[in-house]
N, C-alpha and C positions, 0 to 999 in steps of 0.2 A: 464278428473277429474281422480284421481288413485282409485284402488280401496281399501276395508279396506278389511281387514284378515278375515278369515274366523271366526278365534274365538273370533273376535269382534261383527259379527251376530250371532253364536254362544249363544254366555254368557246370560244368563237367567236374564232377572229383578228381583229386588227383589218385593216379594208380599209382602212384608210389607212398602217398600217405594214407591211403584211405584206410588200410588195414591195419593202422596203427591201434587201436583198440583189441585186434585181435594178438597183437605180438605182445601187448601189457598183459593178457591176461593169461598168454603163456608163462612170462617170465614172472609172473604171482606164481606160478604155481612152481617155480623150480628151474625152467628150462632156456636153455642156453639161444637165444636169437640171434641168428648170424644176419647183419645186417645189410644183406644186398640189394635190397630197394631200393638204395638212394645213392647219389653221387655224395654223400661224404664222406672226403679220404681221411684216411689213419697218416697219414704224413703232416711230417712239421710245419709250420711257418718257416719263413728266414726271420731267423734272430733278428735282425736289423728291424722289424716291425716290431718288435714288444722294447727292441730301446729306444726308436722314437716314442716310445708313448711314457715311458719313465721318463728320457728326456724333457718333457715339455709335458707339464701333467694342470693344466690352469685348474685357478679355481672358483673359476667361472666358469661351466660351458657352454657358450654363449649359441645359437643359430649361427653355422654358416654363412656363407653367402648362397644362394638361391644354385645356383649353377657349381659347387663347390668350392673349395677355397685357390686364391688366386694360384698361390706354392704348390697346390699339387699340381692345377690343370697346370702348369706352366712345367714343373719337371713330365708330368704326362705326356705331355705334346714333345717333349726331348726325346722321348722312351721312340714312339712314332717316330720320328724323324730317326733313330740312329737305328733302328732296328726292321721299320719298312722303307723308310727314306721318302715318306711323306710327310710336308710341311703343312703342318694346321695354321690358322689364325685363330686367337684366342675365344673370337665367338663359335670355332667350327667343334669345340668339344666339351659335354657338361660332365660334371657329375650326378649320379645319378645313385639311388637305393638300388645297387644293387644291379644287374644283367635282368632281371626280371620287369624292374621300372625302367630301365629302358627300350624293354620291346614294346612296352605297350606305349609309351610314348612316342617309338618310332611308327606304330599302326596309328592312334590317335593323331599324328602328326601330317601322317602321309594318305591318311585315307578319311572320306566321309562316309557317315552310318549304313550301310546298304552295300559298300564296296565291296570288292574282291581280293583275296591275295591266293597264289598261286602255291601252294606246300608239299614238297614230297614227302611221300608217307612211308613207312610210317614216322613220324615226326614226336619232338617234344611236346610231351603231353600237354606242359602249359599256355604254349600257341595259343591252342583252343579256346580254353580259359579265358588269354588275353584279350581272344578276339571276339569271345561273348560279351565282356565290358566294356571293348571298344565297337558293340556292332558292328564288327567289321565279317562277311563269311569267307571261310576257309573254303579255298576250293583243290580236293585234296589232288596228287600224281602219283599213283600208287609205283612201289617198284618191291622187285621180288630178293627173298631170301635166297632161292636159287641163283642168283646173280650177284652176291653180297651185298644186295641193296645197290647198284648201282645207280649213277643218277639217269634220268630220262633223258632221251634223245629232245634237239632245241624241236622236232617239231613236236615232241607230244605235249611240250609245254603249248606249243604255240593254238593246240587246238584244245587251248581248255581256255583260250583269253576271251572277254567279252566286253562289251561296252562299258565292263563295272570295273573289270580288271584295272588295279592300280597298283597291283608289287607283285614282285617275287621273294621268297624268302626261302633263306637256308641256313641249314647250320654246318660251318666247316671248321674242324671234323665232325662228324655228324653222333648228336644224340638224340634219339640212343641207337645208331646202328654202327659207330665205330667206321663209316665209310669215307672217304676224303676225296674232295673236292679238287682236281688237280684243274692247273692254267689255261689247258684248252677248253677244258667242261667250263672252266668262269667264263672264257673269253665268250661261249657260245649263248650263254644267259647274257653275257653284256651286249653283245647283238641284238638279242630278240627284245631286251630293253628299250634299248636306243630306238628302234624300229619301231615300235608301240609305245613307247615313251611310258616308262613304268620305272617305277621303284626300286632299285635290289639291294633286298635289305640281306643283313648277314652276319647271324651269331657266332662270331668266333669266339667265342669264350675259352673253347676247346685249344688253339692254335698254337700253343708248344705242346700237344700231345700231338705229337706228327712220326708216325712209325714209319713213313716210305722214307726211299730216298731224293724223294723232293721235295723242293720246297712249297710251302704252299703259300700263292698270295693275296694278297687281301681285298677285298677289293675297291679299296682305297686306289690301292698299284695299277687298277683296270682304266688302260687310256680312255679318255673320252667320256669315262661315265663320272665327272666330276658333278654334276647335277643329279645324277640317277642314285649314287651308290648309300646308304645309308649303313654303317658298321655299329652294333653293337659289342659291349668287352664288359669286363667281369677281373676283379681280382679271386674272386671266388674258388675257384681251379688253379688258375695260374701261384696265387700263391699259397694256397691250402689254407684260406681264409671265409669260407663258407657262413659263420658267425659276424663277420664285417658291413654283412652287406652291402658291399659299396661297386658301380659297376659304372660304366662309360656309355653315353650315346657320343657319333663322332659323326657327321657329315657334312663337307663341304655346299649344299643347299644350303643359302640363308633362310630362305623360306621355313623349313624345313626345325634347324636349329631353333629359328627367333620362336615361333609352333611350341616348340620341344620345354624354349626356355621359359615359355608361358606357363606349362602345366611344371614347368618344377618351383616357379617361384607359388602355385596353390598349394604345393605340399611342406611349403618353406624351406626345406633342407635339406640334405644328405648327412647321414653317422658323424657328427664331429669328431668324437673320438677315432672310429674308423679312420677318418682320412688321416689324421696325424699320422698315426699309426702303419698305412700308406703308403706316406711319401717317405717312411722308412725303410718297407718291405722293396718300395721299386728302387733300392742300390744293392738288392740282393745278384750276386755273381753270376754268369753265364754257367759256370757250374754249377750249384745248383739246381740251374731249371735238366739240366743233362742227367745229375744225379737222379734227378726223380723220374724225368724219361724214364731211362733205362732200369727202374724200380719196375714203371707201370708194364715197359714190355716183359720184364722176368712174370710179373702177373699175368700175364694178357698169355702169353704162352702154357703158363699151367694150365687154368682156365680152359680154351681151347683146348688144349692134351689131355686134358680131364675130360671134357665134354664130349670130343669123339669117340671117344671109348666106349662111351654111353649108348646103347642098343635104343634103336630111335628116334636117337636127337642130333640137331642139323645146329650146328653151328661156323656160321659165315665166316670168312675172313676178316679180321678186323686190323684196319689202319691207323686208326687214330682214335684221340678221346680214351675211355675206359669203361665203355661198355658194348654189352655184347647181348641182342634182342638173338632166343635162339628158339627153338619149332622142337618141343618137345612133343612124345606122341601122347596128349590128355586132352581132356574132351572139352572142358573150357578151362582156360586159365586164372579166371574171376574166381572159381569154384577153387583150384588144387592151391591157387597163392593161400588162401584162407585155409582148407584143410590143412597147408601144410605148419600151419601153425594154431590152428584147433584141436586138429589133431593126431599130427603125427610128430614125432621124436626120435634120433637114432641115438642111442650113448648121452640121450640127455639132452642133444639139441636138433635145433629145426633152422630151417631157412628162412629168410623174408624174403621176396620178390617181385617186382611189379608185375602183376597184369597186363600183358601184349593188348589187350583190346584198348586200353586208357592210351595208347598209343595213333591211334585210329581215330577218324572221323565216323566212320561207320562204324559202332559198335558190337558189330557183329563180324568185324575183321580182327583178325590177332586172337584170336582162342587156343591156337595153339602155339604160341609165344610166351615170353615171359622177356622181360628184360631185367641182364644180373651186371651190375653193378663193380668191376673186381676193384674195391679201393680198397681191402684189408691187405694184411700182409698173408703170404705165403702158407704159413702154416692154417692160418682161418681158412683161406679160401678150399686150401686139403681137409678142412676137417667141414666145409662146407659141401665140396664135391659130394664126399663119403655122405653124407645124410639123402642129396639131392636124388643120388646114383639110388639107394637103398629107398629114397620114396617114390621114384618112380616104380619098381618092383614090385611093391606095394598096395599103388593109389588105386580104387575103385576105379576113376574113370580113365584108369587106363587105356589107349586106344591098342587095338593090335594089327600089326604092318599087314595089308592084305597081298597073300601068296599071288604070285607072278605065273 
């Protein structure tokens, strides 16, 4: 039998999805599985999305331009001009098949095989998978839950730069930690990138979900970084359109965008129907975003309030996005999350969470952490926290706090 590639062997499974067979088995037994494992909001998309689809119903669903419909690209550039004050030329933005493809294109356009990208961890788990496919090495720079996963210092980044380093990659606000990086921190990263001639790739898909009083600048707004900044965006969270699979890759670096455009041609085109709908969704009012933002803040407060009252649980401050990376008194997060689905229910319910190990480059890290996505309404969150609290009291692998 022929052997599969080393890439296929090395590709890490998604911590958000790898336990799905156990969730399906639990549901088959009649257990109500509350999904806090994945960033799938229950918020409705803007009505303008559906109106646009109804208004334009093509009889033939053709390929679109490889870089996306010209009308959508133009409208999106106008939004960046309005919201960020960033003027973009036509070639400086392409439409991608969600933010996932934008990240992959960015890695492949910026890096050769064997090059390195420095990423704070815990990190969005799929960065590791995208890097594996692209032949890129992720160099993790650790953050601490005790410090609310604060961005490491410029000196810590500099210590990890080697001749193979090509980029720094951040997610702001952060998935999975909810940490927000502010202007002075981004400017420090800018200075490092300029000094060492690196790309600064910023995953900004949660930009609308900022719960601090300070504005979060885009990397596109950082002075002097025009040839170094690469921005990834998506409609999945902003408009609650995860299934539309539509995103954007933006950079003023002509060579990066030329390479990304070539990759886009090879995959033919981004989703045609989604582009029609998203062009309508971009007419959503600021009130839509503010209403959604307030709702997520309410959910965050409920989640944090419940977790901080649980014995042995550490929940850091959450400043943005809709995730919490939480420390639990458990022996192994993979074992615990599987046990929750296989062997536990409380009043007919259990909770599906993402094991913390999948958000670290070293699988021995995150053993006592889980990522919780607070994407469901407050009533469901309360039921989930009831189940989690009871689970922690009966879990066979619970850690006992050492006495001082």
